[in-house]
C-alpha positions in Angstrom: -45.7 87.3 -53.5 -42.4 85.6 -52.9 -39.7 86.9 -50.5 -36.6 88.5 -52.0 -33.6 86.2 -52.2 -30.8 87.0 -49.7 -28.0 89.0 -51.0 -24.3 88.3 -50.4 -24.3 91.1 -47.9 -27.0 89.4 -45.9 -25.2 86.1 -46.0 -22.0 87.7 -44.7 -23.9 89.5 -41.9 -25.7 86.3 -40.9 -22.5 84.4 -40.7 -20.8 87.1 -38.7 -23.6 87.3 -36.1 -24.1 83.5 -35.8 -22.6 82.1 -32.5 -19.5 80.0 -32.9 -19.9 76.3 -32.0 -18.6 75.5 -28.5 -15.8 72.9 -28.6 -16.7 69.6 -26.9 -14.9 69.3 -23.6 -13.9 66.2 -21.7 -16.7 64.1 -20.2 -17.5 65.0 -16.6 -15.4 63.0 -14.1 -17.1 60.7 -11.6 -16.3 61.7 -8.1 -13.8 59.5 -6.3 -16.3 58.6 -3.6 -18.8 57.3 -6.1 -16.1 55.3 -8.0 -15.2 53.5 -4.7 -18.8 53.2 -3.5 -19.4 49.7 -5.0 -16.2 48.3 -3.5 -17.1 49.8 -0.1 -20.6 48.4 -0.2 -19.2 45.0 -1.1 -16.7 45.1 1.8 -19.4 46.2 4.2 -21.6 43.3 3.2 -18.8 40.8 3.6 -18.0 42.3 7.0 -21.6 41.9 8.1 -21.7 38.3 6.9 -18.5 37.5 8.8 -19.1 39.5 12.0 -22.8 38.9 12.5 -22.4 35.1 13.4 -19.8 36.0 16.0 -21.9 38.7 17.5 -24.9 36.4 17.6 -22.7 33.7 19.2 -21.5 36.0 21.9 -25.0 37.3 22.7 -26.3 33.8 22.8 -23.7 32.8 25.4 -25.4 35.2 27.9 -28.9 34.0 27.4 -30.8 31.6 29.6 -32.4 28.4 28.4 -35.9 30.0 28.7 -34.8 32.9 26.4 -33.7 30.5 23.7 -37.0 28.7 23.8 -39.4 31.7 24.1 -37.8 34.6 22.3 -36.6 35.2 18.8 -33.0 34.2 18.0 -32.0 37.8 17.3 -33.3 39.1 20.6 -30.8 40.6 23.1 -30.2 38.8 26.4 -32.1 40.2 29.3 -29.0 40.6 31.4 -25.2 40.0 31.1 -24.1 37.1 33.2 -21.2 34.7 33.0 -23.1 31.7 34.5 -23.1 29.9 31.2 -19.3 30.1 31.0 -19.0 28.8 34.5 -21.3 25.9 33.8 -19.5 25.1 30.5 -16.0 25.2 32.2 -17.0 23.1 35.2 -20.0 21.0 34.6 -19.5 20.9 30.9 -15.9 19.8 31.5 -14.5 22.2 28.8 -11.3 22.5 30.7 -10.6 18.8 30.3 -11.5 18.8 26.7 -9.1 21.7 26.0 -6.4 19.9 27.9 -6.9 16.8 25.8 -6.8 18.8 22.6 -3.5 20.4 23.7 -2.1 17.0 24.6 -3.0 15.7 21.1 -2.1 18.8 19.1 1.3 19.7 20.6 3.1 16.4 19.9 1.6 16.0 16.5 2.5 19.6 15.5 6.0 19.1 16.8 6.5 15.9 14.7 5.0 17.6 11.6 7.3 20.6 11.9 10.5 18.8 12.7 10.1 16.1 10.0 8.4 18.3 7.5 11.0 21.1 7.5 13.9 18.7 7.5 12.4 16.7 4.6 11.7 19.9 2.7 15.3 21.0 3.1 16.6 17.5 2.0 14.4 17.4 -1.0 15.1 20.9 -2.3 18.6 21.9 -1.1 20.5 18.6 -1.1 21.3 16.9 -4.3 20.8 13.1 -4.3 19.3 10.6 -6.7 15.6 10.0 -6.5 14.6 13.1 -4.6 12.0 14.1 -7.3 10.3 10.7 -6.9 10.2 11.1 -3.2 8.6 14.5 -3.5 6.1 13.0 -6.0 5.2 10.4 -3.3 4.5 13.1 -0.8 2.3 14.8 -3.4 0.3 11.6 -3.8 -0.2 11.6 -0.1 -1.9 14.9 -0.3 -4.4 13.5 -2.8 -5.4 10.5 -0.6 -8.7 11.4 1.3 -8.2 10.9 5.0 -11.6 9.2 5.3 -10.4 6.2 3.4 -7.8 5.3 5.9 -9.8 5.7 9.2 -11.2 2.2 9.3 -7.9 0.3 8.6 -6.1 2.6 11.1 -8.7 1.9 13.8 -8.2 -1.8 13.3 -4.4 -1.5 13.4 -4.4 0.7 16.5 -6.8 -1.8 18.3 -4.5 -4.7 17.5 -1.3 -3.1 18.7 -3.0 -1.9 21.9 -3.1 1.9 21.3 -6.9 2.1 21.6 -7.9 4.1 24.6 -5.0 6.5 24.4 -4.3 9.8 22.5 -1.5 8.1 20.4 -3.9 7.2 17.5 -4.8 10.9 17.2 -1.1 12.0 17.3 0.0 9.4 14.8 -2.9 10.1 12.4 -2.5 13.9 12.5 1.2 13.6 11.9 0.7 11.2 8.9 -2.0 13.4 7.3 -0.2 16.7 7.9 3.3 15.7 6.7 2.7 15.6 2.9 1.4 19.1 2.7 4.1 20.4 5.1 6.9 18.8 3.1 5.6 20.2 -0.2 5.2 23.7 1.2 8.6 23.7 2.9 10.3 22.5 -0.3 8.6 25.4 -2.1 9.9 27.9 0.5 13.5 26.5 0.4 13.4 26.8 -3.3 13.1 30.6 -2.9 16.3 30.7 -0.8 19.4 31.5 -2.9 21.4 28.4 -3.5 24.6 30.4 -3.3 24.1 30.8 0.4 24.4 27.1 1.1 27.2 26.7 -1.4 29.2 29.4 0.5 28.5 27.6 3.8 29.7 24.3 2.3 32.9 26.0 1.1 33.5 27.3 4.6 33.3 23.8 5.9 29.8 23.8 7.4 28.2 20.4 7.7 24.7 19.7 6.3 23.2 19.8 9.8 24.9 23.1 10.6 23.7 24.6 7.3 20.2 23.5 8.1 20.0 24.9 11.6 22.1 28.1 11.2 21.2 29.1 7.7 18.2 27.3 6.2 15.9 27.3 9.2 16.3 30.9 10.2 15.7 32.1 6.6 12.3 30.3 6.4 11.3 31.0 10.0 8.1 32.9 9.0 7.2 30.2 6.6 7.6 27.6 9.3 5.3 29.6 11.5 2.7 29.8 8.7 2.8 26.1 8.1 2.6 25.4 11.8 -0.5 27.7 12.2 -2.2 26.0 9.3 -1.6 22.6 10.7 -2.6 23.7 14.2 -6.1 24.9 13.0 -6.5 21.6 11.1 -5.8 19.5 14.1 -7.6 21.7 16.6 -10.8 21.9 14.6 -10.8 18.2 13.6 -14.0 16.3 14.6 -14.1 13.2 12.3 -10.7 11.7 13.3 -11.1 12.4 17.0 -14.7 11.0 16.9 -13.4 7.8 15.3 -10.5 7.0 17.6 -11.7 8.3 20.9 -13.9 5.9 22.9 -13.7 7.3 26.5 -15.1 10.5 27.9 -11.9 11.3 29.6 -10.0 11.5 26.3 -12.5 13.7 24.4 -11.0 16.7 22.6 -12.8 20.1 22.5 -14.6 19.4 19.2 -15.9 16.0 20.4 -16.7 17.5 23.8 -19.1 20.1 22.3 -21.4 17.2 21.3 -22.0 16.4 24.9 -24.1 19.5 25.4 -26.8 17.8 23.5 -28.7 15.4 25.8 -31.3 12.8 25.3 -34.3 13.3 22.9 -32.5 16.2 21.2 -32.4 18.5 24.3 -29.6 21.0 24.1 -28.2 23.3 26.7 -27.8 26.2 24.3 -26.4 28.8 26.8 -23.5 26.6 28.0 -23.0 25.3 24.4 -22.6 28.9 23.1 -20.3 29.7 25.9 -18.1 26.7 25.2 -18.0 27.6 21.5 -17.0 31.1 22.4 -14.1 29.8 24.5 -12.9 27.6 21.7 -13.4 30.2 18.8 -12.0 33.3 20.5 -9.0 31.5 21.9 -7.8 30.4 18.5 -8.8 33.8 17.1 -6.5 35.6 19.5 -3.7 33.3 18.6 -4.1 34.1 14.9 -4.3 37.9 15.6 -1.1 37.7 17.6 0.7 35.9 14.8 -1.0 37.7 11.9 2.0 39.7 10.6 4.4 36.7 10.7 1.8 34.6 8.8 1.5 37.2 6.1 5.2 37.3 5.6 5.3 33.5 5.5 2.6 33.3 2.9 4.7 35.5 0.5 8.1 34.1 1.4 8.1 31.5 -1.4 6.4 33.6 -4.1 9.7 35.2 -5.4 12.9 33.4 -5.8 15.8 35.4 -4.3 
């Protein structure tokens, strides 16, 4: 027996009692912490990758030779002692190596900054025929690998009697550092408003006065940035110093670190780690001290005033 068909009254009653459909709301928002979690994890991983070698280096500088040979590399030193630093500074002759590095770095850096900043000013601010070709020649100098010129330079220095001195290092560092410095300083001077120099010329200022009193102060942070970049290149160089230095008394710090490896591959790991710490953390403190000026210099030429 079939069920009676629903009447119109039953349909109205059913429609009236049926629940109204709920409107679809916005999707649930991801918490701010979860959104930033991948970035924080990535930053944490990068920090570990960067900091772990430094921590391992410092801990290794306090270990004895026996601990290096018998214990795992990640093991902590049995005691904190500065004997390795004393040995590295005195018997390892690190003090002489740092002095030689300073004697080679300071003159080369001075030549690079003086000639590079002046050339950048002349190529970008002054108007004269052929300046674009000269700038192109400096750009070509950037593309020439330094390894290609070491052997001819070694022969030339030997013939003129400069072998056995630090002058081959100073001249080579200056020649290699000038092209990049000139190009960077020309870029920074391009960001300085040209009206400033035009106003100085109308007031009767000479080119030299415009350079020292107007141009140089306006790119001071940029000069500091370029100087720091060139300093790290010269200070951390090994190939050029190893090519031109023949005597022990002229070794720079990077070449001097090789002396901690003796015959038959024997290495004094404790003093070696201590010498590396002296070298690394000295330059690291210099960068941290000049960090803000370097950041300003890196952005000085990005926007034209």
